[in-house]
KOLSE-428664 format. One record per residue (C-alpha): chain; residue in three letters; residue number from 1; x, y, z. Coordinates in Angstrom, 3 decimals. Layout:
<sites>
   chain   resn   resi       east      north         up
       A    ALA    NUM          X          Y          Z
...
</sites>
This chain:
<sites>
   chain   resn   resi       east      north         up
       A    MET      1     20.375      1.788     15.499
       A    ALA      2     16.634      0.844     14.829
       A    LYS      3     15.671      1.177     10.826
       A    ILE      4     12.460      2.221      9.287
       A    TYR      5     10.428     -0.127      6.486
       A    PHE      6      8.078      0.604      4.210
       A    ILE      7      4.497     -1.023      4.426
       A    ASP      8      1.874      0.189      1.372
       A    VAL      9     -1.621      0.024      2.321
       A    THR     10     -2.772      0.953     -1.112
       A    ASN     11     -4.489     -2.464     -1.790
       A    ARG     12     -6.665     -2.144      1.911
       A    ASP     13     -6.842      1.249      2.972
       A    GLY     14     -6.889      3.090     -0.873
       A    VAL     15     -9.109      0.652     -2.452
       A    GLN     16    -11.595      1.373      0.754
       A    THR     17    -11.847      5.160     -0.613
       A    ALA     18    -15.877      6.056     -1.401
       A    ARG     19    -16.017      6.512     -4.985
       A    LEU     20    -12.538      4.880     -6.362
       A    GLY     21    -11.631      1.058     -6.634
       A    LEU     22     -9.189     -0.781     -8.202
       A    SER     23     -9.823     -4.476    -10.410
       A    LYS     24     -7.627     -7.237     -9.257
       A    LEU     25     -5.532     -7.248    -12.088
       A    GLU     26     -4.745     -3.769    -11.038
       A    LYS     27     -3.718     -4.378     -7.451
       A    THR     28     -2.004     -6.783     -8.678
       A    MET     29     -0.029     -4.968    -10.562
       A    ILE     30      0.476     -2.319     -7.933
       A    ASN     31      1.775     -5.132     -5.643
       A    ILE     32      4.273     -5.766     -8.672
       A    TYR     33      5.145     -1.961     -8.865
       A    LEU     34      5.890     -1.981     -5.246
       A    ASN     35      7.901     -4.932     -5.108
       A    GLU     36     10.295     -3.280     -7.820
       A    MET     37     10.303     -0.418     -5.500
       A    GLY     38     11.939     -2.554     -2.540
       A    ILE     39      8.580     -1.659     -0.405
       A    PHE     40      8.802     -4.501      2.400
       A    GLN     41      4.793     -5.029      2.393
       A    SER     42      2.022     -4.382      1.098
       A    GLU     43     -1.309     -4.680      2.513
       A    PHE     44     -2.662     -6.417     -0.025
       A    GLY     45     -6.638     -7.097      0.977
       A    PHE     46     -9.266     -8.704      2.662
       A    PRO     47     -8.666    -12.259      3.185
       A    THR     48    -11.881    -12.351      4.609
       A    THR     49    -13.847    -11.195      2.022
       A    LYS     50    -15.065    -13.872     -0.598
       A    HIS     51    -14.321    -11.816     -3.724
       A    GLU     52    -10.953    -11.397     -3.074
       A    GLN     53     -9.934    -15.030     -2.169
       A    TYR     54     -8.634    -15.898     -6.135
       A    TYR     55     -7.046    -12.688     -6.148
       A    LEU     56     -5.422    -13.422     -2.924
       A    GLN     57     -4.245    -16.923     -3.772
       A    ALA     58     -3.082    -15.458     -7.264
       A    ASN     59     -0.540    -12.990     -5.331
       A    LEU     60      0.499    -15.710     -2.886
       A    GLU     61      1.018    -17.818     -5.624
       A    LEU     62      3.391    -15.172     -7.868
       A    ALA     63      5.419    -15.010     -4.266
       A    ASP     64      6.158    -18.636     -4.787
       A    MET     65      7.294    -18.125     -8.404
       A    GLY     66      9.298    -15.710     -7.911
       A    VAL     67      7.066    -12.543     -9.241
       A    LEU     68      6.535    -11.100     -6.215
       A    GLN     69     10.070    -11.442     -4.144
       A    PRO     70     11.295    -10.126     -2.003
       A    ILE     71      7.836     -7.881     -0.657
       A    ARG     72      5.745     -9.577      1.724
       A    LEU     73      2.135     -9.856      1.119
       A    GLY     74      0.098     -8.966      4.742
       A    GLY     75     -3.682     -8.961      4.942
       A    TRP     76     -6.187     -6.978      6.966
       A    ILE     77     -8.803     -8.395      9.145
       A    ARG     78    -10.270     -7.832     12.330
       A    ALA     79     -9.300     -8.895     15.578
       A    ILE     80    -11.720    -11.480     15.986
       A    VAL     81    -11.215    -15.472     16.341
       A    GLU     82    -14.208    -15.972     13.808
       A    ASP     83    -12.018    -13.756     11.061
       A    VAL     84     -8.830    -15.459     11.938
       A    GLU     85    -11.144    -18.712     10.962
       A    LYS     86    -12.383    -17.038      7.724
       A    ALA     87     -9.537    -15.815      6.711
       A    PHE     88     -7.025    -19.228      7.063
       A    GLU     89    -10.655    -21.139      5.513
       A    LEU     90    -10.379    -18.256      2.141
       A    VAL     91     -6.244    -18.336      2.181
       A    PRO     92     -4.890    -21.234      3.748
       A    ASN     93     -2.034    -20.310      2.647
       A    ILE     94     -1.784    -16.233      4.205
       A    LYS     95      1.539    -16.211      6.089
       A    HIS     96      1.228    -12.369      7.335
       A    LEU     97     -1.670    -10.371      8.776
       A    ASN     98     -3.335     -7.437     10.237
       A    LEU     99     -5.442     -7.645     13.350
       A    SER    100     -7.215     -4.645     13.964
       A    ILE    101     -9.793     -3.295     16.734
       A    SER    102    -10.828     -0.188     18.118
       A    THR    103     -8.695      1.079     21.285
       A    SER    104    -10.491      4.273     22.207
       A    ASP    105    -12.894      5.149     24.491
       A    GLN    106    -14.902      7.139     22.019
       A    MET    107    -15.271      3.865     19.551
       A    ILE    108    -15.274      1.499     22.321
       A    GLN    109    -18.624      3.050     23.440
       A    GLY    110    -19.668      4.355     19.918
       A    LYS    111    -18.893      1.582     17.853
       A    PHE    112    -19.598     -1.440     20.563
       A    LEU    113    -22.270      1.209     22.193
       A    GLY    114    -21.335      0.358     25.560
       A    LYS    115    -21.491     -3.795     25.379
       A    LYS    116    -17.552     -4.045     25.537
       A    SER    117    -14.929     -2.994     28.142
       A    ARG    118    -11.270     -2.136     27.381
       A    LYS    119    -10.804     -5.639     29.513
       A    ASP    120    -13.072     -7.681     26.881
       A    ILE    121    -11.246     -5.700     23.647
       A    VAL    122     -7.823     -6.674     24.908
       A    LYS    123     -9.859    -10.516     25.351
       A    MET    124    -10.389    -10.403     22.015
       A    MET    125     -7.627     -9.302     20.688
       A    VAL    126     -5.153    -11.749     22.617
       A    ASP    127     -7.583    -14.297     21.384
       A    ALA    128     -7.664    -13.407     17.769
       A    VAL    129     -3.735    -13.226     17.666
       A    GLU    130     -3.348    -17.023     19.583
       A    ALA    131     -5.880    -18.028     16.810
       A    ALA    132     -3.481    -16.662     14.267
       A    ARG    133     -0.478    -18.068     15.643
       A    GLY    134     -2.053    -21.630     15.644
       A    HIS    135     -3.223    -21.382     12.454
       A    GLY    136      0.550    -21.140     11.264
       A    ALA    137      0.425    -17.041     10.636
       A    GLU    138      4.726    -15.964     10.180
       A    SER    139      3.691    -12.404     11.045
       A    ILE    140      1.165    -10.609     13.313
       A    GLY    141      0.656     -6.707     13.212
       A    VAL    142     -1.898     -5.846     15.929
       A    ASN    143     -3.460     -2.629     15.255
       A    ALA    144     -5.358     -0.535     17.763
       A    GLU    145     -7.452      1.816     16.060
       A    ASP    146     -7.578      5.372     17.255
       A    ALA    147     -4.815      4.988     19.507
       A    SER    148     -4.337      9.072     19.049
       A    ARG    149     -7.232      9.388     21.003
       A    THR    150     -6.838      6.416     22.922
       A    ASP    151     -5.496      6.806     26.480
       A    THR    152     -1.779      6.271     27.253
       A    ASP    153     -1.535      3.519     29.851
       A    PHE    154     -4.212      1.864     28.402
       A    LEU    155     -2.831      1.611     25.097
       A    ILE    156      0.845      0.607     26.486
       A    GLU    157     -1.342     -2.187     28.430
       A    PHE    158     -3.168     -3.350     24.950
       A    ALA    159      0.172     -3.255     23.552
       A    LEU    160      2.091     -5.602     26.072
       A    ALA    161     -0.802     -7.987     26.051
       A    ALA    162     -0.133     -8.294     21.859
       A    LYS    163      3.445     -9.269     22.426
       A    GLU    164      3.123    -11.044     25.627
       A    HIS    165      0.574    -13.040     23.547
       A    GLY    166      2.373    -13.224     19.934
       A    ALA    167      2.313    -10.211     18.339
       A    ASP    168      5.147     -9.220     16.031
       A    ARG    169      4.512     -5.392     15.609
       A    PHE    170      1.763     -3.050     17.268
       A    ARG    171      0.309     -0.521     14.640
       A    TYR    172     -0.280      3.140     15.895
       A    CYS    173     -3.325      4.162     14.111
       A    ASP    174     -3.985      8.072     13.628
       A    THR    175     -7.374      6.696     12.398
       A    LEU    176     -8.989     10.471     12.438
       A    GLY    177     -5.358     12.861     11.215
       A    TYR    178     -5.810     14.091     14.868
       A    ASP    179     -2.227     13.884     15.699
       A    ASN    180      0.536     16.520     14.551
       A    PRO    181      4.475     15.844     14.855
       A    PHE    182      4.824     16.967     18.384
       A    THR    183      2.052     14.637     20.018
       A    ILE    184      2.646     11.481     17.728
       A    TYR    185      6.722     11.729     18.542
       A    GLU    186      6.010     11.596     22.170
       A    SER    187      3.333      8.644     21.743
       A    ALA    188      5.645      6.854     19.664
       A    LYS    189      8.502      7.011     21.859
       A    THR    190      6.738      6.384     24.890
       A    LEU    191      5.148      3.304     23.376
       A    ALA    192      8.522      2.065     22.143
       A    LYS    193     10.147      2.224     25.337
       A    HIS    194      7.688      0.740     27.673
       A    VAL    195      6.525     -1.864     25.296
       A    GLY    196      9.833     -3.417     23.481
       A    MET    197      8.303     -3.979     20.268
       A    PRO    198      8.146     -2.730     17.074
       A    ILE    199      5.690      0.307     16.266
       A    GLU    200      3.820      1.074     12.776
       A    LEU    201      2.893      4.031     12.370
       A    HIS    202     -0.417      4.381     10.224
       A    CYS    203     -1.220      8.151      9.740
       A    HIS    204     -4.143     10.121      7.819
       A    GLY    205     -4.180     13.353      5.920
       A    ASP    206     -7.644     14.980      8.105
       A    LEU    207     -5.400     17.692      9.408
       A    GLY    208     -3.050     17.397      6.263
       A    MET    209     -0.368     16.299      8.341
       A    ALA    210      0.485     12.706      7.270
       A    VAL    211      3.702     12.573      5.503
       A    ALA    212      4.883     14.899      8.877
       A    ASN    213      3.556     12.677     11.529
       A    SER    214      4.493      9.436     10.265
       A    LEU    215      8.263     10.876      9.644
       A    ALA    216      7.311     12.330     13.395
       A    GLY    217      6.474      9.224     14.793
       A    ALA    218      9.233      7.022     13.147
       A    LYS    219     11.439      9.546     14.926
       A    GLY    220     10.231      8.776     18.287
       A    VAL    221     10.419      4.782     17.811
       A    ILE    222     13.874      4.731     16.667
       A    ASP    223     14.481      6.920     19.676
       A    GLY    224     12.329      4.935     21.770
       A    GLY    225     14.904      1.853     20.752
       A    GLN    226     12.641     -0.313     18.240
       A    ASP    227     12.454     -0.505     14.763
       A    ALA    228      9.405      2.076     12.931
       A    TYR    229      7.666      0.744     10.008
       A    ILE    230      5.559      3.449      7.879
       A    ASN    231      2.404      2.800      6.549
       A    THR    232      1.445      4.944      3.103
       A    THR    233     -0.461      4.639     -0.215
       A    VAL    234      0.661      5.691     -3.877
       A    ASN    235     -0.601      9.318     -4.501
       A    GLY    236     -1.810      9.410     -0.973
       A    ILE    237     -5.204      8.273     -1.942
       A    GLY    238     -7.274      6.867      1.631
       A    GLU    239    -10.188      7.437      2.878
       A    ARG    240    -11.906     10.950      3.543
       A    ALA    241     -8.375     13.406      2.995
       A    GLY    242     -6.016     10.045      2.564
       A    ASN    243     -3.100      8.636      3.698
       A    ALA    244      0.546      9.644      3.907
       A    ASP    245      1.515      9.311      0.329
       A    LEU    246      4.627      6.931     -1.056
       A    ILE    247      6.375      8.796     -2.906
       A    ALA    248      6.455     11.879     -0.357
       A    THR    249      7.064      9.771      2.769
       A    ALA    250      9.601      7.915      0.640
       A    LEU    251     11.681     11.276     -0.666
       A    ALA    252     10.696     13.335      3.244
       A    ALA    253     12.942      9.896      5.005
       A    THR    254     15.540     10.256      2.787
       A    LYS    255     16.066     13.835      1.625
       A    SER    256     15.080     16.077      4.460
       A    LYS    257     16.824     18.207      6.870
       A    GLY    258     18.685     15.974     10.162
       A    PHE    259     16.843     13.214      9.407
       A    ALA    260     17.915     11.413      6.100
       A    GLY    261     21.412      9.977      6.838
       A    LYS    262     20.427      9.297     10.587
       A    TYR    263     17.849      7.548     10.162
       A    GLN    264     17.922      4.811      8.015
       A    LEU    265     16.342      2.426      6.004
       A    ALA    266     15.865     -0.985      6.557
       A    THR    267     16.438     -1.774      2.430
       A    PRO    268     17.326      1.273      0.084
       A    LEU    269     14.329      2.247     -2.434
       A    ASP    270     14.589      2.193     -5.786
       A    LEU    271     13.074      5.891     -6.460
       A    LYS    272     13.078      5.570     -9.891
       A    LYS    273     10.143      3.324     -9.850
       A    ALA    274      7.875      6.392     -8.807
       A    TRP    275      7.371      7.988    -11.998
       A    LYS    276      5.981      4.886    -12.929
       A    ILE    277      3.806      3.417    -10.008
       A    SER    278      2.083      6.920     -9.609
       A    ARG    279      1.044      7.611    -13.112
       A    PHE    280     -0.255      3.679    -13.379
       A    ALA    281     -2.087      4.422     -9.651
       A    SER    282     -3.972      8.124    -11.346
       A    TYR    283     -5.256      6.021    -14.336
       A    ALA    284     -6.494      2.988    -12.567
       A    PHE    285     -8.167      5.075     -9.484
       A    LYS    286     -8.775      7.426    -12.103
       A    VAL    287     -7.771     10.850     -9.897
       A    PRO    288     -5.315     13.058    -11.468
       A    ILE    289     -1.734     13.362     -9.651
       A    PRO    290     -1.971     16.861     -8.230
       A    ILE    291     -0.053     19.862    -10.088
       A    ASN    292      1.774     20.492     -6.854
       A    GLN    293      2.238     16.900     -5.789
       A    PRO    294      5.595     16.096     -4.226
       A    GLY    295      8.209     14.396     -6.950
       A    VAL    296      6.000     13.333     -9.622
       A    GLY    297      3.045     16.474     -9.597
       A    ALA    298      3.453     18.416    -12.868
       A    ASN    299      5.360     21.677    -11.908
       A    ALA    300      7.398     19.758     -9.583
       A    PHE    301     10.433     20.147    -11.437
       A    ALA    302      8.708     23.000    -13.546
       A    HIS    303     10.430     27.169    -13.432
       A    SER    304      8.715     29.953    -14.555
       A    SER    305     10.488     32.979    -12.582
       A    GLY    306     13.189     34.526    -13.972
       A    ILE    307     15.063     34.940    -10.946
       A    HIS    308     14.518     30.544    -10.003
       A    ALA    309     14.625     29.683    -13.784
       A    ASP    310     18.196     31.550    -14.246
       A    GLY    311     18.941     29.792    -11.007
       A    VAL    312     18.150     26.068    -12.299
       A    LEU    313     19.904     26.719    -15.703
       A    LYS    314     22.971     27.734    -13.607
       A    ASP    315     22.718     24.763    -10.696
       A    PRO    316     19.995     22.989    -10.673
       A    GLN    317     20.230     22.226     -6.856
       A    ASN    318     19.572     26.022     -6.518
       A    TYR    319     15.974     25.401     -6.665
       A    GLU    320     15.619     21.732     -6.523
       A    LEU    321     16.376     19.446     -3.703
       A    TYR    322     16.531     16.397     -5.825
       A    SER    323     16.614     15.571     -9.471
       A    PHE    324     13.381     14.621    -11.579
       A    ASP    325     15.876     11.323    -13.217
       A    GLU    326     16.047     10.196     -9.417
       A    LEU    327     12.733      9.428     -9.465
       A    GLY    328     12.286      7.771    -13.283
       A    ARG    329     10.539     11.343    -15.017
       A    GLY    330     12.631     12.571    -17.683
       A    GLU    331     11.462     10.681    -20.991
       A    PRO    332      9.021     11.670    -23.414
       A    GLU    333      5.838     10.986    -23.132
       A    LEU    334      4.457      9.956    -27.124
       A    VAL    335      0.611     10.388    -27.603
       A    GLU    336     -1.027      8.906    -30.566
       A    THR    337     -2.847     11.525    -32.989
       A    GLY    338     -3.446      9.536    -35.896
       A    ARG    339     -4.743      5.582    -36.056
       A    GLU    340     -4.721      3.685    -32.385
       A    ILE    341     -5.917      0.257    -31.776
       A    CYS    342     -7.190     -0.092    -27.912
       A    SER    343     -7.625     -3.329    -26.545
       A    GLY    344    -11.005     -3.478    -25.192
       A    GLU    345    -13.941     -6.271    -24.290
       A    TYR    346    -15.185     -6.290    -27.800
       A    GLY    347    -12.214     -5.889    -29.282
       A    GLY    348    -11.133     -8.820    -31.786
       A    VAL    349     -8.407    -11.091    -32.289
       A    SER    350     -6.626     -8.820    -35.749
       A    GLY    351     -6.776     -5.916    -33.746
       A    PHE    352     -5.288     -7.990    -30.995
       A    ARG    353     -2.588     -8.871    -32.081
       A    HIS    354     -1.870     -5.640    -33.881
       A    ILE    355     -1.256     -4.587    -30.005
       A    MET    356      0.638     -7.285    -28.950
       A    GLY    357      2.736     -7.512    -32.379
       A    ARG    358      3.954     -4.030    -31.499
       A    MET    359      5.003     -4.627    -28.252
       A    GLU    360      7.088     -7.854    -29.584
       A    VAL    361      4.575    -10.423    -28.250
       A    THR    362      4.204    -12.958    -30.480
       A    PHE    363      1.763    -15.968    -30.285
       A    ASP    364      2.355    -20.120    -31.463
       A    ASP    365     -1.003    -20.561    -33.156
       A    PRO    366     -4.233    -18.803    -33.741
       A    LYS    367     -5.618    -20.774    -30.743
       A    GLN    368     -3.485    -19.118    -28.857
       A    ALA    369     -3.902    -15.528    -29.549
       A    GLU    370     -7.888    -15.917    -29.232
       A    GLU    371     -7.206    -17.198    -25.210
       A    ILE    372     -5.442    -14.655    -24.029
       A    LEU    373     -7.773    -12.354    -25.753
       A    GLU    374    -10.267    -13.705    -24.132
       A    LEU    375     -8.796    -12.876    -20.612
       A    VAL    376     -7.734     -9.262    -21.815
       A    ARG    377    -11.596     -9.005    -22.838
       A    TYR    378    -12.165     -9.866    -18.780
       A    ALA    379     -9.869     -7.494    -17.976
       A    ASN    380    -11.344     -5.117    -19.771
       A    VAL    381    -14.748     -5.382    -18.689
       A    GLU    382    -13.876     -5.927    -14.796
       A    ALA    383    -11.610     -2.627    -15.179
       A    GLN    384    -13.676     -0.485    -17.661
       A    LYS    385    -10.996      1.164    -19.252
       A    PRO    386     -8.184     -0.114    -21.699
       A    LEU    387     -5.478     -1.734    -20.228
       A    VAL    388     -1.851     -0.656    -20.090
       A    GLU    389      0.951     -2.233    -21.825
       A    ASP    390      2.189     -3.658    -18.489
       A    GLU    391     -1.453     -5.487    -17.643
       A    LEU    392     -1.594     -7.302    -21.170
       A    LEU    393      1.938     -8.748    -20.943
       A    PHE    394      1.582     -9.563    -17.756
       A    ILE    395     -1.469    -11.578    -19.222
       A    ALA    396      0.478    -12.848    -21.865
       A    LYS    397      2.862    -14.154    -19.233
       A    CYS    398      1.108    -15.570    -16.569
       A    PRO    399     -2.186    -16.641    -18.238
       A    LYS    400     -3.329    -18.921    -15.812
       A    ILE    401     -2.451    -16.358    -12.729
       A    ALA    402     -4.991    -13.638    -15.137
       A    LYS    403     -7.429    -16.002    -15.328
       A    LYS    404     -7.601    -16.861    -11.319
       A    LEU    405     -7.336    -13.007    -11.199
       A    LEU    406    -10.599    -12.571    -13.276
       A    THR    407    -12.520    -15.177    -11.311
       A    LEU    408    -15.494    -14.313     -9.160
       A    ILE    409    -17.789    -16.303     -7.589
       A    PRO    410    -20.677    -14.479     -5.679
       A    GLU    411    -22.163    -15.881     -1.953
       A    GLU    412    -24.287    -18.918     -3.157
</sites>
């Protein structure tokens, strides 16, 4: 039977969210945590955006070093030749790309203002795919933006053209969260059968069904005989009402009735990393985890009612579908209530050596400590918040990569 793969798009769709964003170091930490969890691919950024250039190159260097392995790092660009050329100019060693273009009549008319036809849309995409292959792209996903409002026959024609010219996957984008589990199942199954290539499900939560739609779409793809790729973001952070939440979708795929056990993941996920990545994303985005968030919310394993408390104490499975320790929860959180020394953009070497010493990090000499501290200062300037322990350890371990992450060169 075909399998399910997870492609997380936090570092692309998540950072496009209005009023939110991540520093380049924070994006890198997300990639590291996704890799630890076993996610197949991270859509790690925009290779046509100049301020992403060194971040993308640095993460690809981390992949070459084995730090970001086996996760794939994929870039998102528009499905036009100009974007392909610019992507390989700025990030020559990028190997995985998703090429996106609008396909619905609404967007063809509303975005292109009648200047493009369906035939033009297909040609633009095909030219971009061929250009990406010509530059040596190892995998190419073709995205149909607003696929859920696109005529099915045209969607099949579009996807077949992508396949014929070398695309590896077709991404079905429910861009406005318009689908429901019943419609997306039928659409996904139809595409899988008629196109004969792996299908990606990219679902938004405008109607509150992003996770359900992702699962239903994956079921449709697999029932149609193809591998399914589910797009997620950490904590569901995404444009407008957000995307399918990584942890909730992973739990649904591995725990839900009639799905778990029948529909298999291509590679196992280490859900013990769930608590860690969810908390970090909450801190980095400055968005609290909802109290009722599946798996990682404060109330996910809290019981107050007498009947529930009695039942869960007798046997946790009475009122808990899965255990908190499966998600890496259970350890006490320690909070400083006395003297506290923080990393900061104006910090000095004495306080910095104290912080690093508590993490059992030592320096060869004062010069090395000053060099690492300077990078930490820059990282604090970019993030505008104290760095967490893993970020400090990363900078100390990979100072050259950290310097590249912190390098921004404005357009001349």
